[in-house]
N, CA, C, O and the ligand as a Tripos MOL2 file, in Angstrom:
@<TRIPOS>MOLECULE
protein
  297   295    75     0     0
PROTEIN
NO_CHARGES

@<TRIPOS>ATOM
      1 N           0.8490   -1.2520    0.0110 N.3       1 MET1
      2 CA         -0.0090    0.0020   -0.0610 C.3       1 MET1
      3 C           0.8950    1.2640    0.0000 C.2       1 MET1
      4 O           1.7560    1.3920    0.8710 O.2       1 MET1
      5 N           0.6760    2.1300   -0.9000 N.am      2 PRO2
      6 CA          1.5360    3.3670   -1.0380 C.3       2 PRO2
      7 C           1.3050    4.3320    0.0710 C.2       2 PRO2
      8 O           0.2040    4.3780    0.6200 O.2       2 PRO2
      9 N           2.2810    5.1010    0.4230 N.am      3 LEU3
     10 CA          2.2590    6.1200    1.4460 C.3       3 LEU3
     11 C           2.1220    7.5130    0.7600 C.2       3 LEU3
     12 O           2.7590    7.7650   -0.2630 O.2       3 LEU3
     13 N           1.3380    8.3520    1.3010 N.am      4 TYR4
     14 CA          1.1990    9.7330    0.8060 C.3       4 TYR4
     15 C           1.5650   10.7300    1.9420 C.2       4 TYR4
     16 O           1.1860   10.5630    3.1010 O.2       4 TYR4
     17 N           2.3030   11.7420    1.5480 N.am      5 ASP5
     18 CA          2.6370   12.7690    2.5210 C.3       5 ASP5
     19 C           1.5980   13.9010    2.4860 C.2       5 ASP5
     20 O           1.3150   14.4260    1.4090 O.2       5 ASP5
     21 N           1.0450   14.2760    3.5920 N.am      6 TYR6
     22 CA          0.0590   15.3490    3.6480 C.3       6 TYR6
     23 C           0.5360   16.3630    4.6830 C.2       6 TYR6
     24 O           1.2230   16.0530    5.6570 O.2       6 TYR6
     25 N           0.1110   17.6270    4.3940 N.am      7 GLN7
     26 CA          0.4150   18.6680    5.3700 C.3       7 GLN7
     27 C          -0.8630   19.3900    5.7520 C.2       7 GLN7
     28 O          -1.6880   19.7500    4.9130 O.2       7 GLN7
     29 N          -0.9880   19.5860    7.0590 N.am      8 CYS8
     30 CA         -2.1300   20.2240    7.6290 C.3       8 CYS8
     31 C          -2.1090   21.7520    7.3480 C.2       8 CYS8
     32 O          -1.0950   22.3840    7.6440 O.2       8 CYS8
     33 N          -3.0990   22.3290    6.8320 N.am      9 GLN9
     34 CA         -3.1010   23.7450    6.4780 C.3       9 GLN9
     35 C          -3.3650   24.5900    7.7470 C.2       9 GLN9
     36 O          -3.1920   25.8080    7.6980 O.2       9 GLN9
     37 N          -3.7740   23.9890    8.8650 N.am     10 LYS10
     38 CA         -4.0700   24.7030   10.0850 C.3      10 LYS10
     39 C          -2.8600   24.8070   11.0090 C.2      10 LYS10
     40 O          -2.5830   25.8700   11.5650 O.2      10 LYS10
     41 N          -2.1350   23.6840   11.1690 N.am     11 CYS11
     42 CA         -1.0370   23.6970   12.1710 C.3      11 CYS11
     43 C           0.2560   23.2830   11.4280 C.2      11 CYS11
     44 O           1.2710   23.1050   12.1010 O.2      11 CYS11
     45 N           0.2870   23.1210   10.1230 N.am     12 GLN12
     46 CA          1.4550   22.8150    9.2730 C.3      12 GLN12
     47 C           2.1790   21.5120    9.6270 C.2      12 GLN12
     48 O           3.3540   21.2980    9.3270 O.2      12 GLN12
     49 N           1.3910   20.6600   10.2870 N.am     13 THR13
     50 CA          1.9580   19.3230   10.6560 C.3      13 THR13
     51 C           2.0280   18.4880    9.3470 C.2      13 THR13
     52 O           1.0710   18.4310    8.5740 O.2      13 THR13
     53 N           3.1890   17.8520    9.1350 N.am     14 VAL14
     54 CA          3.3140   16.8940    8.0040 C.3      14 VAL14
     55 C           3.1010   15.4950    8.5490 C.2      14 VAL14
     56 O           3.6770   15.1220    9.5710 O.2      14 VAL14
     57 N           2.2560   14.7090    7.8480 N.am     15 PHE15
     58 CA          2.0610   13.3970    8.2660 C.3      15 PHE15
     59 C           1.8480   12.4370    7.0920 C.2      15 PHE15
     60 O           1.5350   12.9030    5.9970 O.2      15 PHE15
     61 N           1.9970   11.1620    7.2590 N.am     16 GLU16
     62 CA          1.9400   10.1860    6.1900 C.3      16 GLU16
     63 C           0.5820    9.4890    6.3040 C.2      16 GLU16
     64 O           0.0860    9.1570    7.3800 O.2      16 GLU16
     65 N           0.0100    9.2930    5.0830 N.am     17 VAL17
     66 CA         -1.2710    8.5460    5.0580 C.3      17 VAL17
     67 C          -1.0560    7.3480    4.1910 C.2      17 VAL17
     68 O          -0.3990    7.3990    3.1510 O.2      17 VAL17
     69 N          -1.6650    6.2020    4.6750 N.am     18 ARG18
     70 CA         -1.5410    4.9810    3.9210 C.3      18 ARG18
     71 C          -2.8610    4.7070    3.3080 C.2      18 ARG18
     72 O          -3.8590    4.5830    4.0180 O.2      18 ARG18
     73 N          -2.9080    4.6030    1.9860 N.am     19 ALA19
     74 CA         -4.2290    4.4260    1.3230 C.3      19 ALA19
     75 C          -4.0330    3.6790    0.0440 C.2      19 ALA19
     76 O          -2.9610    3.7520   -0.5580 O.2      19 ALA19
     77 N          -5.0610    2.9440   -0.4020 N.am     20 THR20
     78 CA         -4.9850    2.2360   -1.6310 C.3      20 THR20
     79 C          -5.1850    3.2030   -2.7730 C.2      20 THR20
     80 O          -5.6200    4.3330   -2.5480 O.2      20 THR20
     81 N          -4.8700    2.7840   -4.0300 N.am     21 PHE21
     82 CA         -5.0550    3.7020   -5.1710 C.3      21 PHE21
     83 C          -6.5800    3.9570   -5.2880 C.2      21 PHE21
     84 O          -6.9630    5.0690   -5.6510 O.2      21 PHE21
     85 N          -7.4120    3.0330   -5.0140 N.am     22 LYS22
     86 CA         -8.8770    3.1490   -5.0520 C.3      22 LYS22
     87 C          -9.3610    4.2020   -4.1540 C.2      22 LYS22
     88 O         -10.1770    5.0440   -4.5320 O.2      22 LYS22
     89 N          -8.8260    4.1650   -2.8600 N.am     23 GLU23
     90 CA         -9.1910    5.2100   -1.8770 C.3      23 GLU23
     91 C          -8.7950    6.4920   -2.3530 C.2      23 GLU23
     92 O          -9.5540    7.4520   -2.2250 O.2      23 GLU23
     93 N          -7.5900    6.6060   -2.9320 N.am     24 LYS24
     94 CA         -6.9940    7.8240   -3.3720 C.3      24 LYS24
     95 C          -7.8820    8.5220   -4.5160 C.2      24 LYS24
     96 O          -8.1350    9.7270   -4.5340 O.2      24 LYS24
     97 N          -8.3110    7.5960   -5.4560 N.am     25 GLN25
     98 CA         -9.1820    8.0540   -6.5340 C.3      25 GLN25
     99 C         -10.4980    8.5830   -6.1120 C.2      25 GLN25
    100 O         -11.0630    9.5140   -6.6850 O.2      25 GLN25
    101 N         -10.9850    7.9210   -5.0380 N.am     26 GLU26
    102 CA        -12.2950    8.2880   -4.5490 C.3      26 GLU26
    103 C         -12.2450    9.6310   -3.8260 C.2      26 GLU26
    104 O         -13.2770   10.2020   -3.4730 O.2      26 GLU26
    105 N         -11.1060   10.0920   -3.6270 N.am     27 GLY27
    106 CA        -10.9690   11.4100   -2.8310 C.3      27 GLY27
    107 C         -10.5810   11.2170   -1.3950 C.2      27 GLY27
    108 O         -11.4150   11.0100   -0.5130 O.2      27 GLY27
    109 N          -9.2760   11.2910   -1.1870 N.am     28 LEU28
    110 CA         -8.8060   11.0190    0.2370 C.3      28 LEU28
    111 C          -8.9020   12.2840    1.0600 C.2      28 LEU28
    112 O          -8.3930   13.3220    0.6360 O.2      28 LEU28
    113 N          -9.5290   12.2400    2.2130 N.am     29 LYS29
    114 CA         -9.6640   13.3380    3.1320 C.3      29 LYS29
    115 C          -9.0580   12.9530    4.5180 C.2      29 LYS29
    116 O          -9.7790   12.6740    5.4760 O.2      29 LYS29
    117 N          -7.7320   12.9520    4.5730 N.am     30 PRO30
    118 CA         -7.0990   12.5450    5.7720 C.3      30 PRO30
    119 C          -7.2580   13.6140    6.8780 C.2      30 PRO30
    120 O          -7.3750   14.8120    6.6190 O.2      30 PRO30
    121 N          -7.2540   13.1020    8.1230 N.am     31 GLU31
    122 CA         -7.4240   13.9520    9.2860 C.3      31 GLU31
    123 C          -6.0760   14.1630    9.9310 C.2      31 GLU31
    124 O          -5.2970   13.2290   10.1220 O.2      31 GLU31
    125 N          -5.8140   15.4430   10.2690 N.am     32 CYS32
    126 CA         -4.5970   15.7690   10.8790 C.3      32 CYS32
    127 C          -4.4720   15.1370   12.2800 C.2      32 CYS32
    128 O          -5.3680   15.2870   13.1110 O.2      32 CYS32
    129 N          -3.3830   14.4490   12.5290 N.am     33 PRO33
    130 CA         -3.2110   13.7290   13.8400 C.3      33 PRO33
    131 C          -3.0290   14.6660   14.9370 C.2      33 PRO33
    132 O          -3.2110   14.2990   16.0980 O.2      33 PRO33
    133 N          -2.6600   15.9320   14.6220 N.am     34 GLN34
    134 CA         -2.3850   16.9030   15.6180 C.3      34 GLN34
    135 C          -3.5640   17.6780   16.1180 C.2      34 GLN34
    136 O          -3.7760   17.8190   17.3220 O.2      34 GLN34
    137 N          -4.3760   18.2080   15.1240 N.am     35 CYS35
    138 CA         -5.5090   19.0660   15.5150 C.3      35 CYS35
    139 C          -6.8050   18.5020   14.9230 C.2      35 CYS35
    140 O          -7.8480   19.1480   15.0230 O.2      35 CYS35
    141 N          -6.7660   17.2970   14.3030 N.am     36 GLN36
    142 CA         -7.9260   16.7220   13.7880 C.3      36 GLN36
    143 C          -8.6940   17.5320   12.7210 C.2      36 GLN36
    144 O          -9.8870   17.3550   12.4760 O.2      36 GLN36
    145 N          -7.8900   18.4500   12.0990 N.am     37 SER37
    146 CA         -8.4740   19.2880   11.0470 C.3      37 SER37
    147 C          -8.4470   18.4400    9.7800 C.2      37 SER37
    148 O          -7.6060   17.5520    9.6390 O.2      37 SER37
    149 N          -9.4130   18.7280    8.8170 N.am     38 ARG38
    150 CA         -9.4010   18.0030    7.6010 C.3      38 ARG38
    151 C          -8.9990   18.9100    6.4210 C.2      38 ARG38
    152 O          -9.1570   18.5830    5.2450 O.2      38 ARG38
    153 N          -8.4410   20.1330    6.8550 N.am     39 LYS39
    154 CA         -7.8390   21.0610    5.8460 C.3      39 LYS39
    155 C          -6.4120   20.6360    5.5770 C.2      39 LYS39
    156 O          -5.4460   21.2080    6.0830 O.2      39 LYS39
    157 N          -6.3270   19.5830    4.7390 N.am     40 THR40
    158 CA         -4.9880   19.1160    4.4440 C.3      40 THR40
    159 C          -4.7690   19.1610    2.9530 C.2      40 THR40
    160 O          -5.7090   19.1470    2.1570 O.2      40 THR40
    161 N          -3.4300   19.2200    2.5790 N.am     41 ARG41
    162 CA         -3.1150   19.1070    1.1950 C.3      41 ARG41
    163 C          -1.9790   18.1310    1.0340 C.2      41 ARG41
    164 O          -1.1340   17.9620    1.9130 O.2      41 ARG41
    165 N          -1.9860   17.4620   -0.1790 N.am     42 GLN42
    166 CA         -0.9430   16.4350   -0.3940 C.3      42 GLN42
    167 C           0.4000   17.0270   -0.7850 C.2      42 GLN42
    168 O           0.4290   17.9800   -1.5630 O.2      42 GLN42
    169 N           1.4520   16.5370   -0.3090 N.am     43 LEU43
    170 CA          2.7760   17.0170   -0.6590 C.3      43 LEU43
    171 C           3.3920   16.0200   -1.6450 C.2      43 LEU43
    172 O           3.2620   14.8030   -1.5090 O.2      43 LEU43
    173 N           4.0860   16.6120   -2.6670 N.am     44 LEU44
    174 CA          4.7270   15.7470   -3.6690 C.3      44 LEU44
    175 C           5.9850   15.0470   -3.0310 C.2      44 LEU44
    176 O           6.8550   15.7060   -2.4610 O.2      44 LEU44
    177 N           6.0370   13.6970   -3.1560 N.am     45 THR45
    178 CA          7.1680   13.0030   -2.5830 C.3      45 THR45
    179 C           8.4150   13.2180   -3.4510 C.2      45 THR45
    180 O           8.3310   13.4600   -4.6550 O.2      45 THR45
    181 N           9.5680   13.1200   -2.7910 N.am     46 SER46
    182 CA         10.7700   13.3050   -3.5280 C.3      46 SER46
    183 C          11.2460   12.0700   -4.2810 C.2      46 SER46
    184 O          12.2430   12.0890   -5.0030 O.2      46 SER46
    185 N          10.4540   10.9490   -4.0700 N.am     47 GLY47
    186 CA         10.7850    9.6830   -4.7130 C.3      47 GLY47
    187 C          10.7550    9.8140   -6.1760 C.2      47 GLY47
    188 O          11.6670    9.3340   -6.8490 O.2      47 GLY47
    189 N           9.7310   10.4550   -6.7320 N.am     48 LEU48
    190 CA          9.5600   10.6870   -8.1710 C.3      48 LEU48
    191 C          10.7180   11.4380   -8.7500 C.2      48 LEU48
    192 O          11.2210   11.0780   -9.8140 O.2      48 LEU48
    193 N          11.1450   12.4510   -8.0910 N.am     49 LEU49
    194 CA         12.2670   13.2840   -8.5770 C.3      49 LEU49
    195 C          13.5390   12.4220   -8.6890 C.2      49 LEU49
    196 O          14.2810   12.5310   -9.6650 O.2      49 LEU49
    197 N          13.7780   11.5900   -7.7100 N.am     50 LEU50
    198 CA         15.0020   10.7880   -7.7440 C.3      50 LEU50
    199 C          14.9470    9.8160   -8.9000 C.2      50 LEU50
    200 O          15.9870    9.5360   -9.4950 O.2      50 LEU50
    201 N          13.7580    9.2730   -9.2590 N.am     51 LEU51
    202 CA         13.6810    8.3520  -10.3440 C.3      51 LEU51
    203 C          14.0250    9.0780  -11.6760 C.2      51 LEU51
    204 O          14.7500    8.5620  -12.5260 O.2      51 LEU51
    205 N          13.4660   10.2940  -11.8040 N.am     52 ASN52
    206 CA         13.7930   11.0000  -13.0830 C.3      52 ASN52
    207 C          15.2470   11.2950  -13.2210 C.2      52 ASN52
    208 O          15.7710   11.2030  -14.3310 O.2      52 ASN52
    209 N          15.9310   11.6390  -12.1810 N.am     53 THR53
    210 CA         17.3370   11.9460  -12.2270 C.3      53 THR53
    211 C          18.0840   10.6890  -12.6670 C.2      53 THR53
    212 O          19.0170   10.7750  -13.4650 O.2      53 THR53
    213 N          17.7030    9.5770  -12.1800 N.am     54 LYS54
    214 CA         18.3720    8.3100  -12.4860 C.3      54 LYS54
    215 C          18.2530    7.9340  -13.9900 C.2      54 LYS54
    216 O          19.1820    7.4340  -14.6250 O.2      54 LYS54
    217 N          17.0290    8.2200  -14.5040 N.am     55 ASP55
    218 CA         16.7730    7.9790  -15.8940 C.3      55 ASP55
    219 C          17.6970    8.7960  -16.8270 C.2      55 ASP55
    220 O          18.2280    8.3040  -17.8220 O.2      55 ASP55
    221 N          17.8430   10.0220  -16.4510 N.am     56 GLU56
    222 CA         18.6940   10.9280  -17.2810 C.3      56 GLU56
    223 C          20.0630   10.4780  -17.2680 C.2      56 GLU56
    224 O          20.7010   10.4940  -18.3210 O.2      56 GLU56
    225 N          20.6230   10.0490  -16.1150 N.am     57 ASN57
    226 CA         21.9670    9.5430  -16.1000 C.3      57 ASN57
    227 C          22.2520    8.3850  -16.9400 C.2      57 ASN57
    228 O          23.2800    8.3230  -17.6140 O.2      57 ASN57
    229 N          21.3440    7.4410  -16.9190 N.am     58 SER58
    230 CA         21.5050    6.2220  -17.6790 C.3      58 SER58
    231 C          21.5140    6.4410  -19.2480 C.2      58 SER58
    232 O          22.1650    5.7390  -20.0220 O.2      58 SER58
    233 N          20.7390    7.4640  -19.6030 N.am     59 GLN59
    234 CA         20.6540    7.7590  -21.0000 C.3      59 GLN59
    235 C          21.8640    8.4400  -21.5420 C.2      59 GLN59
    236 O          22.1860    8.2610  -22.7160 O.2      59 GLN59
    237 N          22.5880    9.2530  -20.7080 N.am     60 THR60
    238 CA         23.7070    9.9650  -21.2040 C.3      60 THR60
    239 C          25.0300    9.2090  -20.9500 C.2      60 THR60
    240 O          26.0890    9.7220  -21.3130 O.2      60 THR60
    241 N          25.0020    8.0200  -20.3460 N.am     61 SER61
    242 CA         26.1980    7.2850  -20.1350 C.3      61 SER61
    243 C          26.6890    6.6120  -21.4490 C.2      61 SER61
    244 O          25.9870    5.8040  -22.0560 O.2      61 SER61
    245 N          27.9100    6.9800  -21.8490 N.am     62 PRO62
    246 CA         28.4300    6.3920  -23.0940 C.3      62 PRO62
    247 C          29.1000    5.0530  -22.9010 C.2      62 PRO62
    248 O          29.5620    4.7200  -21.8100 O.2      62 PRO62
    249 N          29.1460    4.2930  -23.9740 N.am     63 GLY63
    250 CA         29.8430    3.0550  -23.9590 C.3      63 GLY63
    251 C          29.1650    1.8920  -23.1740 C.2      63 GLY63
    252 O          29.8200    0.9040  -22.8440 O.2      63 GLY63
    253 N          27.9590    2.0130  -22.9070 N.am     64 CYS64
    254 CA         27.2830    0.9970  -22.1380 C.3      64 CYS64
    255 C          26.4140    0.1310  -23.0640 C.2      64 CYS64
    256 O          25.3870    0.5940  -23.5590 O.2      64 CYS64
    257 N          26.8160   -1.1000  -23.2940 N.am     65 GLY65
    258 CA         26.0320   -1.9760  -24.1570 C.3      65 GLY65
    259 C          26.1420   -3.4580  -23.7470 C.2      65 GLY65
    260 O          26.6140   -3.7800  -22.6570 O.2      65 GLY65
    261 N          25.7070   -4.3240  -24.6220 N.am     66 PRO66
    262 CA         25.8510   -5.8060  -24.2750 C.3      66 PRO66
    263 C          27.3140   -6.2020  -24.1400 C.2      66 PRO66
    264 O          27.6310   -7.0920  -23.3500 O.2      66 PRO66
    265 N          28.2230   -5.5640  -24.8930 N.am     67 ASN67
    266 CA         29.6860   -5.9680  -24.9160 C.3      67 ASN67
    267 C          30.4900   -5.1670  -23.8430 C.2      67 ASN67
    268 O          31.7100   -5.3050  -23.7580 O.2      67 ASN67
    269 N          29.8450   -4.3930  -23.0900 N.am     68 ALA68
    270 CA         30.5600   -3.5850  -22.1030 C.3      68 ALA68
    271 C          31.2020   -4.5090  -21.0090 C.2      68 ALA68
    272 O          30.6030   -5.5080  -20.6100 O.2      68 ALA68
    273 N          32.3230   -4.1810  -20.5810 N.am     69 GLY69
    274 CA         32.9660   -4.9770  -19.5810 C.3      69 GLY69
    275 C          32.3990   -4.8510  -18.1560 C.2      69 GLY69
    276 O          31.5090   -4.0330  -17.9250 O.2      69 GLY69
    277 N          32.9110   -5.6640  -17.1800 N.am     70 PRO70
    278 CA         32.3760   -5.5760  -15.8740 C.3      70 PRO70
    279 C          32.7560   -4.2760  -15.2490 C.2      70 PRO70
    280 O          33.8420   -3.7550  -15.5030 O.2      70 PRO70
    281 N          31.8470   -3.7150  -14.4000 N.am     71 GLY71
    282 CA         32.0390   -2.4590  -13.7570 C.3      71 GLY71
    283 C          31.4010   -1.3000  -14.4860 C.2      71 GLY71
    284 O          31.2350   -0.2210  -13.9180 O.2      71 GLY71
    285 N          31.0340   -1.5150  -15.7680 N.am     72 CYS72
    286 CA         30.4020   -0.5280  -16.5320 C.3      72 CYS72
    287 C          28.9640   -0.2500  -16.0140 C.2      72 CYS72
    288 O          28.2940   -1.2130  -15.6420 O.2      72 CYS72
    289 N          28.4720    0.9420  -15.9660 N.am     73 CYS73
    290 CA         27.1660    1.2850  -15.4580 C.3      73 CYS73
    291 C          27.1070    0.9890  -13.9730 C.2      73 CYS73
    292 O          25.9980    0.8220  -13.4630 O.2      73 CYS73
    293 N          28.1830    0.9110  -13.2490 N.am     74 GLY74
    294 CA         28.0410    0.6830  -11.8400 C.3      74 GLY74
    295 C          27.8700   -0.7910  -11.5480 C.2      74 GLY74
    296 O          27.7330   -1.1790  -10.3870 O.2      74 GLY74
    297 ZN         -3.3320   20.2100   12.0870 Zn       75 ZN75
@<TRIPOS>BOND
     1     1     2 1
     2     2     3 1
     3     3     4 2
     4     3     5 am
     5     5     6 1
     6     6     7 1
     7     7     8 2
     8     7     9 am
     9     9    10 1
    10    10    11 1
    11    11    12 2
    12    11    13 am
    13    13    14 1
    14    14    15 1
    15    15    16 2
    16    15    17 am
    17    17    18 1
    18    18    19 1
    19    19    20 2
    20    19    21 am
    21    21    22 1
    22    22    23 1
    23    23    24 2
    24    23    25 am
    25    25    26 1
    26    26    27 1
    27    27    28 2
    28    27    29 am
    29    29    30 1
    30    30    31 1
    31    31    32 2
    32    31    33 am
    33    33    34 1
    34    34    35 1
    35    35    36 2
    36    35    37 am
    37    37    38 1
    38    38    39 1
    39    39    40 2
    40    39    41 am
    41    41    42 1
    42    42    43 1
    43    43    44 2
    44    43    45 am
    45    45    46 1
    46    46    47 1
    47    47    48 2
    48    47    49 am
    49    49    50 1
    50    50    51 1
    51    51    52 2
    52    51    53 am
    53    53    54 1
    54    54    55 1
    55    55    56 2
    56    55    57 am
    57    57    58 1
    58    58    59 1
    59    59    60 2
    60    59    61 am
    61    61    62 1
    62    62    63 1
    63    63    64 2
    64    63    65 am
    65    65    66 1
    66    66    67 1
    67    67    68 2
    68    67    69 am
    69    69    70 1
    70    70    71 1
    71    71    72 2
    72    71    73 am
    73    73    74 1
    74    74    75 1
    75    75    76 2
    76    75    77 am
    77    77    78 1
    78    78    79 1
    79    79    80 2
    80    79    81 am
    81    81    82 1
    82    82    83 1
    83    83    84 2
    84    83    85 am
    85    85    86 1
    86    86    87 1
    87    87    88 2
    88    87    89 am
    89    89    90 1
    90    90    91 1
    91    91    92 2
    92    91    93 am
    93    93    94 1
    94    94    95 1
    95    95    96 2
    96    95    97 am
    97    97    98 1
    98    98    99 1
    99    99   100 2
   100    99   101 am
   101   101   102 1
   102   102   103 1
   103   103   104 2
   104   103   105 am
   105   105   106 1
   106   106   107 1
   107   107   108 2
   108   107   109 am
   109   109   110 1
   110   110   111 1
   111   111   112 2
   112   111   113 am
   113   113   114 1
   114   114   115 1
   115   115   116 2
   116   115   117 am
   117   117   118 1
   118   118   119 1
   119   119   120 2
   120   119   121 am
   121   121   122 1
   122   122   123 1
   123   123   124 2
   124   123   125 am
   125   125   126 1
   126   126   127 1
   127   127   128 2
   128   127   129 am
   129   129   130 1
   130   130   131 1
   131   131   132 2
   132   131   133 am
   133   133   134 1
   134   134   135 1
   135   135   136 2
   136   135   137 am
   137   137   138 1
   138   138   139 1
   139   139   140 2
   140   139   141 am
   141   141   142 1
   142   142   143 1
   143   143   144 2
   144   143   145 am
   145   145   146 1
   146   146   147 1
   147   147   148 2
   148   147   149 am
   149   149   150 1
   150   150   151 1
   151   151   152 2
   152   151   153 am
   153   153   154 1
   154   154   155 1
   155   155   156 2
   156   155   157 am
   157   157   158 1
   158   158   159 1
   159   159   160 2
   160   159   161 am
   161   161   162 1
   162   162   163 1
   163   163   164 2
   164   163   165 am
   165   165   166 1
   166   166   167 1
   167   167   168 2
   168   167   169 am
   169   169   170 1
   170   170   171 1
   171   171   172 2
   172   171   173 am
   173   173   174 1
   174   174   175 1
   175   175   176 2
   176   175   177 am
   177   177   178 1
   178   178   179 1
   179   179   180 2
   180   179   181 am
   181   181   182 1
   182   182   183 1
   183   183   184 2
   184   183   185 am
   185   185   186 1
   186   186   187 1
   187   187   188 2
   188   187   189 am
   189   189   190 1
   190   190   191 1
   191   191   192 2
   192   191   193 am
   193   193   194 1
   194   194   195 1
   195   195   196 2
   196   195   197 am
   197   197   198 1
   198   198   199 1
   199   199   200 2
   200   199   201 am
   201   201   202 1
   202   202   203 1
   203   203   204 2
   204   203   205 am
   205   205   206 1
   206   206   207 1
   207   207   208 2
   208   207   209 am
   209   209   210 1
   210   210   211 1
   211   211   212 2
   212   211   213 am
   213   213   214 1
   214   214   215 1
   215   215   216 2
   216   215   217 am
   217   217   218 1
   218   218   219 1
   219   219   220 2
   220   219   221 am
   221   221   222 1
   222   222   223 1
   223   223   224 2
   224   223   225 am
   225   225   226 1
   226   226   227 1
   227   227   228 2
   228   227   229 am
   229   229   230 1
   230   230   231 1
   231   231   232 2
   232   231   233 am
   233   233   234 1
   234   234   235 1
   235   235   236 2
   236   235   237 am
   237   237   238 1
   238   238   239 1
   239   239   240 2
   240   239   241 am
   241   241   242 1
   242   242   243 1
   243   243   244 2
   244   243   245 am
   245   245   246 1
   246   246   247 1
   247   247   248 2
   248   247   249 am
   249   249   250 1
   250   250   251 1
   251   251   252 2
   252   251   253 am
   253   253   254 1
   254   254   255 1
   255   255   256 2
   256   255   257 am
   257   257   258 1
   258   258   259 1
   259   259   260 2
   260   259   261 am
   261   261   262 1
   262   262   263 1
   263   263   264 2
   264   263   265 am
   265   265   266 1
   266   266   267 1
   267   267   268 2
   268   267   269 am
   269   269   270 1
   270   270   271 1
   271   271   272 2
   272   271   273 am
   273   273   274 1
   274   274   275 1
   275   275   276 2
   276   275   277 am
   277   277   278 1
   278   278   279 1
   279   279   280 2
   280   279   281 am
   281   281   282 1
   282   282   283 1
   283   283   284 2
   284   283   285 am
   285   285   286 1
   286   286   287 1
   287   287   288 2
   288   287   289 am
   289   289   290 1
   290   290   291 1
   291   291   292 2
   292   291   293 am
   293   293   294 1
   294   294   295 1
   295   295   296 2
@<TRIPOS>SUBSTRUCTURE
     1 MET1         2 RESIDUE 1 A MET
     2 PRO2         6 RESIDUE 1 A PRO
     3 LEU3        10 RESIDUE 1 A LEU
     4 TYR4        14 RESIDUE 1 A TYR
     5 ASP5        18 RESIDUE 1 A ASP
     6 TYR6        22 RESIDUE 1 A TYR
     7 GLN7        26 RESIDUE 1 A GLN
     8 CYS8        30 RESIDUE 1 A CYS
     9 GLN9        34 RESIDUE 1 A GLN
    10 LYS10       38 RESIDUE 1 A LYS
    11 CYS11       42 RESIDUE 1 A CYS
    12 GLN12       46 RESIDUE 1 A GLN
    13 THR13       50 RESIDUE 1 A THR
    14 VAL14       54 RESIDUE 1 A VAL
    15 PHE15       58 RESIDUE 1 A PHE
    16 GLU16       62 RESIDUE 1 A GLU
    17 VAL17       66 RESIDUE 1 A VAL
    18 ARG18       70 RESIDUE 1 A ARG
    19 ALA19       74 RESIDUE 1 A ALA
    20 THR20       78 RESIDUE 1 A THR
    21 PHE21       82 RESIDUE 1 A PHE
    22 LYS22       86 RESIDUE 1 A LYS
    23 GLU23       90 RESIDUE 1 A GLU
    24 LYS24       94 RESIDUE 1 A LYS
    25 GLN25       98 RESIDUE 1 A GLN
    26 GLU26      102 RESIDUE 1 A GLU
    27 GLY27      106 RESIDUE 1 A GLY
    28 LEU28      110 RESIDUE 1 A LEU
    29 LYS29      114 RESIDUE 1 A LYS
    30 PRO30      118 RESIDUE 1 A PRO
    31 GLU31      122 RESIDUE 1 A GLU
    32 CYS32      126 RESIDUE 1 A CYS
    33 PRO33      130 RESIDUE 1 A PRO
    34 GLN34      134 RESIDUE 1 A GLN
    35 CYS35      138 RESIDUE 1 A CYS
    36 GLN36      142 RESIDUE 1 A GLN
    37 SER37      146 RESIDUE 1 A SER
    38 ARG38      150 RESIDUE 1 A ARG
    39 LYS39      154 RESIDUE 1 A LYS
    40 THR40      158 RESIDUE 1 A THR
    41 ARG41      162 RESIDUE 1 A ARG
    42 GLN42      166 RESIDUE 1 A GLN
    43 LEU43      170 RESIDUE 1 A LEU
    44 LEU44      174 RESIDUE 1 A LEU
    45 THR45      178 RESIDUE 1 A THR
    46 SER46      182 RESIDUE 1 A SER
    47 GLY47      186 RESIDUE 1 A GLY
    48 LEU48      190 RESIDUE 1 A LEU
    49 LEU49      194 RESIDUE 1 A LEU
    50 LEU50      198 RESIDUE 1 A LEU
    51 LEU51      202 RESIDUE 1 A LEU
    52 ASN52      206 RESIDUE 1 A ASN
    53 THR53      210 RESIDUE 1 A THR
    54 LYS54      214 RESIDUE 1 A LYS
    55 ASP55      218 RESIDUE 1 A ASP
    56 GLU56      222 RESIDUE 1 A GLU
    57 ASN57      226 RESIDUE 1 A ASN
    58 SER58      230 RESIDUE 1 A SER
    59 GLN59      234 RESIDUE 1 A GLN
    60 THR60      238 RESIDUE 1 A THR
    61 SER61      242 RESIDUE 1 A SER
    62 PRO62      246 RESIDUE 1 A PRO
    63 GLY63      250 RESIDUE 1 A GLY
    64 CYS64      254 RESIDUE 1 A CYS
    65 GLY65      258 RESIDUE 1 A GLY
    66 PRO66      262 RESIDUE 1 A PRO
    67 ASN67      266 RESIDUE 1 A ASN
    68 ALA68      270 RESIDUE 1 A ALA
    69 GLY69      274 RESIDUE 1 A GLY
    70 PRO70      278 RESIDUE 1 A PRO
    71 GLY71      282 RESIDUE 1 A GLY
    72 CYS72      286 RESIDUE 1 A CYS
    73 CYS73      290 RESIDUE 1 A CYS
    74 GLY74      294 RESIDUE 1 A GLY
    75 ZN75       297 GROUP 0 **** ****
């Protein structure tokens, strides 16, 4: 089950919410664990950014193919 980062708009507390994709699609309204407010917004996780960076690196690496020696591409 994926984790989502949410921030409370009332007290700025950041908390994680565990929800299925189905629950997410139906509109997730997590409650702030600190003040029980439902005025929350989702934060973008840094995981997606890290994946994009990795992709760019592998595309620009020269000399990496089926005949590359050991140690190539890490
Ligand atoms: Zn709060």
